[in-house]
SEFIZA-3560 file (N, C-alpha, C; in Angstrom, 3 decimals):
REM SEFIZA-3560
<numar><xx>38.398</xx><yy>7.788</yy><zz>16.453</zz><atom>N</atom></numar>
<numar><xx>37.215</xx><yy>7.590</yy><zz>16.646</zz><atom>CA</atom></numar>
<numar><xx>36.441</xx><yy>8.203</yy><zz>15.843</zz><atom>C</atom></numar>
<numar><xx>36.535</xx><yy>9.482</yy><zz>14.999</zz><atom>N</atom></numar>
<numar><xx>35.824</xx><yy>9.890</yy><zz>13.802</zz><atom>CA</atom></numar>
<numar><xx>35.243</xx><yy>9.173</yy><zz>13.118</zz><atom>C</atom></numar>
<numar><xx>35.901</xx><yy>8.276</yy><zz>12.647</zz><atom>N</atom></numar>
<numar><xx>35.916</xx><yy>7.251</yy><zz>11.385</zz><atom>CA</atom></numar>
<numar><xx>34.106</xx><yy>6.255</yy><zz>11.968</zz><atom>C</atom></numar>
<numar><xx>34.630</xx><yy>6.162</yy><zz>13.121</zz><atom>N</atom></numar>
<numar><xx>33.451</xx><yy>5.215</yy><zz>13.625</zz><atom>CA</atom></numar>
<numar><xx>31.898</xx><yy>5.832</yy><zz>13.604</zz><atom>C</atom></numar>
<numar><xx>32.170</xx><yy>7.125</yy><zz>14.153</zz><atom>N</atom></numar>
<numar><xx>30.705</xx><yy>7.593</yy><zz>14.220</zz><atom>CA</atom></numar>
<numar><xx>30.550</xx><yy>7.955</yy><zz>12.746</zz><atom>C</atom></numar>
<numar><xx>31.639</xx><yy>8.505</yy><zz>11.897</zz><atom>N</atom></numar>
<numar><xx>30.980</xx><yy>8.879</yy><zz>10.456</zz><atom>CA</atom></numar>
<numar><xx>30.119</xx><yy>7.235</yy><zz>10.233</zz><atom>C</atom></numar>
<numar><xx>30.501</xx><yy>6.056</yy><zz>10.020</zz><atom>N</atom></numar>
<numar><xx>30.103</xx><yy>4.751</yy><zz>9.816</zz><atom>CA</atom></numar>
<numar><xx>28.938</xx><yy>4.822</yy><zz>10.488</zz><atom>C</atom></numar>
<numar><xx>28.813</xx><yy>5.029</yy><zz>11.853</zz><atom>N</atom></numar>
<numar><xx>27.311</xx><yy>4.758</yy><zz>12.524</zz><atom>CA</atom></numar>
<numar><xx>26.732</xx><yy>6.229</yy><zz>11.925</zz><atom>C</atom></numar>
<numar><xx>26.877</xx><yy>7.098</yy><zz>11.444</zz><atom>N</atom></numar>
<numar><xx>25.684</xx><yy>7.898</yy><zz>10.963</zz><atom>CA</atom></numar>
<numar><xx>25.656</xx><yy>7.838</yy><zz>9.693</zz><atom>C</atom></numar>
<numar><xx>26.577</xx><yy>7.172</yy><zz>8.791</zz><atom>N</atom></numar>
<numar><xx>25.869</xx><yy>6.487</yy><zz>7.716</zz><atom>CA</atom></numar>
<numar><xx>24.823</xx><yy>5.266</yy><zz>7.513</zz><atom>C</atom></numar>
<numar><xx>25.189</xx><yy>4.322</yy><zz>8.625</zz><atom>N</atom></numar>
<numar><xx>23.989</xx><yy>3.326</yy><zz>8.516</zz><atom>CA</atom></numar>
<numar><xx>22.665</xx><yy>4.023</yy><zz>9.274</zz><atom>C</atom></numar>
<numar><xx>22.809</xx><yy>5.073</yy><zz>10.140</zz><atom>N</atom></numar>
<numar><xx>21.692</xx><yy>5.896</yy><zz>10.573</zz><atom>CA</atom></numar>
<numar><xx>21.333</xx><yy>6.335</yy><zz>9.286</zz><atom>C</atom></numar>
<numar><xx>21.431</xx><yy>7.250</yy><zz>8.441</zz><atom>N</atom></numar>
<numar><xx>21.011</xx><yy>7.718</yy><zz>7.201</zz><atom>CA</atom></numar>
<numar><xx>20.026</xx><yy>6.480</yy><zz>6.463</zz><atom>C</atom></numar>
<numar><xx>20.839</xx><yy>5.322</yy><zz>5.905</zz><atom>N</atom></numar>
<numar><xx>20.760</xx><yy>4.591</yy><zz>5.361</zz><atom>CA</atom></numar>
<numar><xx>19.147</xx><yy>3.996</yy><zz>6.029</zz><atom>C</atom></numar>
<numar><xx>19.057</xx><yy>3.686</yy><zz>7.112</zz><atom>N</atom></numar>
<numar><xx>18.490</xx><yy>3.410</yy><zz>7.973</zz><atom>CA</atom></numar>
<numar><xx>16.905</xx><yy>4.019</yy><zz>7.803</zz><atom>C</atom></numar>
<numar><xx>17.145</xx><yy>5.095</yy><zz>7.873</zz><atom>N</atom></numar>
<numar><xx>16.201</xx><yy>6.301</yy><zz>7.721</zz><atom>CA</atom></numar>
<numar><xx>15.608</xx><yy>6.289</yy><zz>6.174</zz><atom>C</atom></numar>
<numar><xx>16.076</xx><yy>6.531</yy><zz>5.330</zz><atom>N</atom></numar>
<numar><xx>16.231</xx><yy>6.347</yy><zz>3.903</zz><atom>CA</atom></numar>
<numar><xx>15.146</xx><yy>4.710</yy><zz>3.608</zz><atom>C</atom></numar>
<numar><xx>15.642</xx><yy>3.913</yy><zz>4.510</zz><atom>N</atom></numar>
<numar><xx>14.851</xx><yy>2.532</yy><zz>4.441</zz><atom>CA</atom></numar>
<numar><xx>13.391</xx><yy>2.387</yy><zz>5.024</zz><atom>C</atom></numar>
<numar><xx>13.357</xx><yy>3.292</yy><zz>6.130</zz><atom>N</atom></numar>
<numar><xx>12.571</xx><yy>3.322</yy><zz>6.426</zz><atom>CA</atom></numar>
<numar><xx>11.365</xx><yy>4.548</yy><zz>5.686</zz><atom>C</atom></numar>
<numar><xx>11.723</xx><yy>5.112</yy><zz>5.514</zz><atom>N</atom></numar>
<numar><xx>10.704</xx><yy>6.612</yy><zz>4.338</zz><atom>CA</atom></numar>
<numar><xx>10.081</xx><yy>5.310</yy><zz>3.065</zz><atom>C</atom></numar>
<numar><xx>11.119</xx><yy>4.800</yy><zz>2.633</zz><atom>N</atom></numar>
<numar><xx>11.016</xx><yy>3.900</yy><zz>1.682</zz><atom>CA</atom></numar>
<numar><xx>9.787</xx><yy>2.711</yy><zz>1.954</zz><atom>C</atom></numar>
<numar><xx>9.461</xx><yy>2.071</yy><zz>3.057</zz><atom>N</atom></numar>
<numar><xx>8.496</xx><yy>1.213</yy><zz>3.488</zz><atom>CA</atom></numar>
<numar><xx>7.451</xx><yy>1.887</yy><zz>3.841</zz><atom>C</atom></numar>
<numar><xx>7.718</xx><yy>3.119</yy><zz>4.127</zz><atom>N</atom></numar>
<numar><xx>6.350</xx><yy>4.177</yy><zz>4.168</zz><atom>CA</atom></numar>
<numar><xx>5.948</xx><yy>4.526</yy><zz>3.176</zz><atom>C</atom></numar>
<numar><xx>6.590</xx><yy>4.762</yy><zz>2.224</zz><atom>N</atom></numar>
<numar><xx>6.135</xx><yy>5.231</yy><zz>0.991</zz><atom>CA</atom></numar>
<numar><xx>5.085</xx><yy>4.003</yy><zz>0.023</zz><atom>C</atom></numar>
<numar><xx>6.024</xx><yy>2.553</yy><zz>0.552</zz><atom>N</atom></numar>
<numar><xx>5.266</xx><yy>1.650</yy><zz>-0.063</zz><atom>CA</atom></numar>
<numar><xx>4.315</xx><yy>1.184</yy><zz>0.473</zz><atom>C</atom></numar>
<numar><xx>4.024</xx><yy>1.026</yy><zz>1.660</zz><atom>N</atom></numar>
<numar><xx>2.902</xx><yy>0.778</yy><zz>2.394</zz><atom>CA</atom></numar>
<numar><xx>1.860</xx><yy>1.903</yy><zz>2.343</zz><atom>C</atom></numar>
<numar><xx>2.321</xx><yy>2.956</yy><zz>2.101</zz><atom>N</atom></numar>
<numar><xx>0.997</xx><yy>4.182</yy><zz>1.313</zz><atom>CA</atom></numar>
<numar><xx>0.472</xx><yy>3.695</yy><zz>-0.349</zz><atom>C</atom></numar>
<numar><xx>1.362</xx><yy>2.986</yy><zz>-0.834</zz><atom>N</atom></numar>
<numar><xx>1.189</xx><yy>2.740</yy><zz>-2.184</zz><atom>CA</atom></numar>
<numar><xx>0.427</xx><yy>1.353</yy><zz>-2.130</zz><atom>C</atom></numar>
<numar><xx>0.832</xx><yy>0.222</yy><zz>-1.111</zz><atom>N</atom></numar>
<numar><xx>-0.458</xx><yy>-0.922</yy><zz>-1.095</zz><atom>CA</atom></numar>
<numar><xx>-1.439</xx><yy>-0.278</yy><zz>-0.997</zz><atom>C</atom></numar>
<numar><xx>-1.593</xx><yy>0.541</yy><zz>0.121</zz><atom>N</atom></numar>
<numar><xx>-3.013</xx><yy>0.566</yy><zz>0.474</zz><atom>CA</atom></numar>
<numar><xx>-4.004</xx><yy>1.231</yy><zz>-0.315</zz><atom>C</atom></numar>
<numar><xx>-3.382</xx><yy>2.413</yy><zz>-1.262</zz><atom>N</atom></numar>
<numar><xx>-3.739</xx><yy>2.499</yy><zz>-2.183</zz><atom>CA</atom></numar>
<numar><xx>-4.561</xx><yy>1.682</yy><zz>-3.153</zz><atom>C</atom></numar>
<numar><xx>-3.422</xx><yy>0.680</yy><zz>-3.610</zz><atom>N</atom></numar>
<numar><xx>-3.877</xx><yy>-0.214</yy><zz>-4.526</zz><atom>CA</atom></numar>
<numar><xx>-5.132</xx><yy>-1.080</yy><zz>-3.606</zz><atom>C</atom></numar>
<numar><xx>-5.271</xx><yy>-1.316</yy><zz>-2.518</zz><atom>N</atom></numar>
<numar><xx>-5.619</xx><yy>-2.112</yy><zz>-1.988</zz><atom>CA</atom></numar>
<numar><xx>-7.399</xx><yy>-1.371</yy><zz>-2.033</zz><atom>C</atom></numar>
<numar><xx>-7.382</xx><yy>-0.437</yy><zz>-1.943</zz><atom>N</atom></numar>
<numar><xx>-8.868</xx><yy>0.824</yy><zz>-1.769</zz><atom>CA</atom></numar>
<numar><xx>-9.269</xx><yy>0.488</yy><zz>-3.464</zz><atom>C</atom></numar>
<numar><xx>-8.385</xx><yy>0.661</yy><zz>-4.422</zz><atom>N</atom></numar>
<numar><xx>-9.019</xx><yy>0.464</yy><zz>-5.568</zz><atom>CA</atom></numar>
<numar><xx>-9.375</xx><yy>-0.876</yy><zz>-5.964</zz><atom>C</atom></numar>
<numar><xx>-8.633</xx><yy>-2.240</yy><zz>-5.306</zz><atom>N</atom></numar>
<numar><xx>-9.146</xx><yy>-3.303</yy><zz>-5.583</zz><atom>CA</atom></numar>
<numar><xx>-10.473</xx><yy>-3.581</yy><zz>-4.721</zz><atom>C</atom></numar>
<numar><xx>-10.711</xx><yy>-2.956</yy><zz>-3.530</zz><atom>N</atom></numar>
<numar><xx>-12.150</xx><yy>-3.049</yy><zz>-2.828</zz><atom>CA</atom></numar>
<numar><xx>-13.033</xx><yy>-2.876</yy><zz>-3.687</zz><atom>C</atom></numar>
<numar><xx>-12.876</xx><yy>-1.523</yy><zz>-4.109</zz><atom>N</atom></numar>
<numar><xx>-14.120</xx><yy>-0.524</yy><zz>-4.847</zz><atom>CA</atom></numar>
<numar><xx>-14.143</xx><yy>-1.328</yy><zz>-6.064</zz><atom>C</atom></numar>
<numar><xx>-13.309</xx><yy>-2.078</yy><zz>-7.143</zz><atom>N</atom></numar>
<numar><xx>-13.855</xx><yy>-2.419</yy><zz>-8.100</zz><atom>CA</atom></numar>
<numar><xx>-14.659</xx><yy>-3.686</yy><zz>-7.670</zz><atom>C</atom></numar>
<numar><xx>-14.044</xx><yy>-4.273</yy><zz>-6.330</zz><atom>N</atom></numar>
<numar><xx>-14.675</xx><yy>-5.693</yy><zz>-5.987</zz><atom>CA</atom></numar>
<numar><xx>-16.616</xx><yy>-5.584</yy><zz>-5.448</zz><atom>C</atom></numar>
<numar><xx>-16.462</xx><yy>-4.311</yy><zz>-4.991</zz><atom>N</atom></numar>
<numar><xx>-17.927</xx><yy>-4.183</yy><zz>-4.463</zz><atom>CA</atom></numar>
<numar><xx>-18.476</xx><yy>-3.354</yy><zz>-5.661</zz><atom>C</atom></numar>
<numar><xx>-18.078</xx><yy>-2.921</yy><zz>-6.825</zz><atom>N</atom></numar>
<numar><xx>-18.643</xx><yy>-2.490</yy><zz>-8.019</zz><atom>CA</atom></numar>
<numar><xx>-19.057</xx><yy>-3.789</yy><zz>-8.463</zz><atom>C</atom></numar>
<numar><xx>-18.442</xx><yy>-4.994</yy><zz>-8.574</zz><atom>N</atom></numar>
<numar><xx>-18.556</xx><yy>-5.975</yy><zz>-9.360</zz><atom>CA</atom></numar>
<numar><xx>-19.863</xx><yy>-6.736</yy><zz>-8.809</zz><atom>C</atom></numar>
<numar><xx>-19.730</xx><yy>-6.659</yy><zz>-7.014</zz><atom>N</atom></numar>
<numar><xx>-21.130</xx><yy>-7.509</yy><zz>-6.688</zz><atom>CA</atom></numar>
<numar><xx>-21.981</xx><yy>-6.991</yy><zz>-6.583</zz><atom>C</atom></numar>
<numar><xx>-22.457</xx><yy>-5.400</yy><zz>-6.459</zz><atom>N</atom></numar>
<numar><xx>-23.589</xx><yy>-4.666</yy><zz>-6.891</zz><atom>CA</atom></numar>
<numar><xx>-23.841</xx><yy>-5.167</yy><zz>-8.550</zz><atom>C</atom></numar>
<numar><xx>-22.940</xx><yy>-5.283</yy><zz>-9.333</zz><atom>N</atom></numar>
<numar><xx>-23.632</xx><yy>-5.497</yy><zz>-10.828</zz><atom>CA</atom></numar>
<numar><xx>-24.207</xx><yy>-7.673</yy><zz>-10.599</zz><atom>C</atom></numar>
<numar><xx>-23.158</xx><yy>-8.146</yy><zz>-9.859</zz><atom>N</atom></numar>
<numar><xx>-23.715</xx><yy>-9.297</yy><zz>-10.167</zz><atom>CA</atom></numar>
<numar><xx>-25.034</xx><yy>-9.646</yy><zz>-9.136</zz><atom>C</atom></numar>
<numar><xx>-25.502</xx><yy>-8.775</yy><zz>-7.858</zz><atom>N</atom></numar>
<numar><xx>-26.375</xx><yy>-8.824</yy><zz>-7.752</zz><atom>CA</atom></numar>
<numar><xx>-27.819</xx><yy>-8.340</yy><zz>-8.165</zz><atom>C</atom></numar>
<numar><xx>-27.532</xx><yy>-7.370</yy><zz>-8.867</zz><atom>N</atom></numar>
<numar><xx>-28.168</xx><yy>-6.525</yy><zz>-9.885</zz><atom>CA</atom></numar>
<numar><xx>-28.989</xx><yy>-7.495</yy><zz>-10.949</zz><atom>C</atom></numar>
<numar><xx>-27.826</xx><yy>-8.382</yy><zz>-11.447</zz><atom>N</atom></numar>
<numar><xx>-28.406</xx><yy>-8.928</yy><zz>-12.434</zz><atom>CA</atom></numar>
<numar><xx>-29.195</xx><yy>-10.260</yy><zz>-12.051</zz><atom>C</atom></numar>
<numar><xx>-29.021</xx><yy>-11.101</yy><zz>-10.908</zz><atom>N</atom></numar>
<numar><xx>-29.469</xx><yy>-11.776</yy><zz>-10.363</zz><atom>CA</atom></numar>
<numar><xx>-30.936</xx><yy>-11.468</yy><zz>-9.872</zz><atom>C</atom></numar>
<numar><xx>-30.796</xx><yy>-9.705</yy><zz>-9.830</zz><atom>N</atom></numar>
<numar><xx>-32.730</xx><yy>-9.143</yy><zz>-9.386</zz><atom>CA</atom></numar>
<numar><xx>-33.535</xx><yy>-9.626</yy><zz>-10.657</zz><atom>C</atom></numar>
<numar><xx>-32.637</xx><yy>-8.978</yy><zz>-11.329</zz><atom>N</atom></numar>
<numar><xx>-33.364</xx><yy>-8.807</yy><zz>-12.920</zz><atom>CA</atom></numar>
<numar><xx>-33.700</xx><yy>-10.037</yy><zz>-13.180</zz><atom>C</atom></numar>
<numar><xx>-33.137</xx><yy>-11.677</yy><zz>-13.065</zz><atom>N</atom></numar>
<numar><xx>-33.210</xx><yy>-12.563</yy><zz>-13.669</zz><atom>CA</atom></numar>
<numar><xx>-34.310</xx><yy>-13.436</yy><zz>-12.864</zz><atom>C</atom></numar>
<numar><xx>-34.577</xx><yy>-12.997</yy><zz>-11.568</zz><atom>N</atom></numar>
<numar><xx>-35.790</xx><yy>-13.336</yy><zz>-10.650</zz><atom>CA</atom></numar>
<numar><xx>-36.914</xx><yy>-12.772</yy><zz>-11.245</zz><atom>C</atom></numar>
<numar><xx>-37.098</xx><yy>-11.586</yy><zz>-11.652</zz><atom>N</atom></numar>
<numar><xx>-38.665</xx><yy>-10.834</yy><zz>-11.919</zz><atom>CA</atom></numar>
<numar><xx>-38.744</xx><yy>-11.503</yy><zz>-13.259</zz><atom>C</atom></numar>
//
């Protein structure tokens, strides 16, 4: 019985580590997405400004 509960505890600990790793990876991906969106907005602003100058 002691061996079975130790195995279950080990799997539980591994599950928690995987869960925490996925949370960390999700936060990292969110930061990358925000940076990409910020660059896209800047590029779009530059494009719009360039088109306005060419029109005048």
